[in-house]
C-alpha positions as CSV (number, residue, x, y, z in Angstrom):
1,M,306.2,140.2,49.6
2,S,307.8,140.9,53.0
3,H,311.4,140.8,54.0
4,A,310.7,137.7,56.0
5,D,309.5,135.9,52.9
6,L,312.9,136.6,51.2
7,T,315.2,135.4,54.0
8,P,316.7,132.1,53.0
9,P,316.5,129.2,55.5
10,G,319.6,128.1,57.2
11,G,321.1,131.4,58.2
12,Y,322.6,132.6,54.9
13,V,325.7,134.8,55.4
14,P,326.8,136.9,52.4
15,A,330.4,136.3,51.2
16,H,331.1,140.1,51.2
17,G,329.5,143.5,51.9
18,G,328.3,143.9,48.2
19,M,326.1,140.9,48.3
20,C,322.4,140.9,49.4
21,P,321.7,139.7,52.9
22,N,318.6,137.9,51.5
23,G,320.4,135.6,49.0
24,P,323.4,134.9,46.9
25,H,323.3,137.8,44.5
26,L,324.8,141.3,44.3
27,V,322.7,144.3,45.5
28,C,324.2,146.4,42.7
29,A,326.1,144.7,39.9
30,D,327.3,147.9,38.3
31,F,328.0,150.9,40.5
32,N,328.4,153.1,37.4
33,A,324.6,152.8,37.1
34,M,324.2,154.8,40.4
35,P,323.5,158.5,39.9
36,Q,326.5,160.8,40.8
37,R,324.5,162.3,43.7
38,M,324.5,159.0,45.5
39,W,328.3,159.1,45.7
40,R,328.3,162.5,47.4
41,T,326.6,161.2,50.5
42,D,327.5,158.9,53.4
43,R,324.2,156.9,53.0
44,Q,323.2,155.1,49.9
45,H,319.8,153.6,49.1
46,W,319.4,151.1,46.2
47,P,316.8,148.5,45.2
48,C,318.5,145.1,45.2
49,E,318.9,143.9,41.7
50,G,318.3,140.3,42.7
51,C,315.2,140.4,45.0
52,G,314.0,144.0,44.7
53,V,314.1,144.9,48.4
54,R,315.3,148.4,49.1
55,M,318.8,148.3,50.6
56,V,320.9,150.8,52.4
57,R,324.6,151.1,53.3
58,T,326.5,153.8,55.1
59,F,330.1,155.2,54.9
60,T,332.4,156.1,57.8
61,P,336.0,157.3,57.3
62,A,337.2,154.8,59.8
63,G,335.3,151.7,58.5
64,G,334.5,152.5,54.8
65,W,331.3,151.2,53.4
66,S,329.1,149.0,55.5
67,P,327.5,145.9,54.1
68,W,324.1,146.3,52.5
69,Q,321.1,146.0,54.8
70,P,317.4,146.1,54.2
71,A,316.2,149.8,54.6
72,T,313.8,150.3,57.4
């Protein structure tokens, strides 16, 4: 299944940065499930718990965590 197959029609916009850009579900429902090593970096990869697409987000001191985006 490709990323294009998962994009909802009508220009779906997530309500906040923790939601999947592909649909109305959280990328990671419980951040305690993430390994500790993932919190010691400014780039996190995680398979979306709703659709399975590999997502990525980045951290900057000025902006905090970015919204989740499909990993390329």
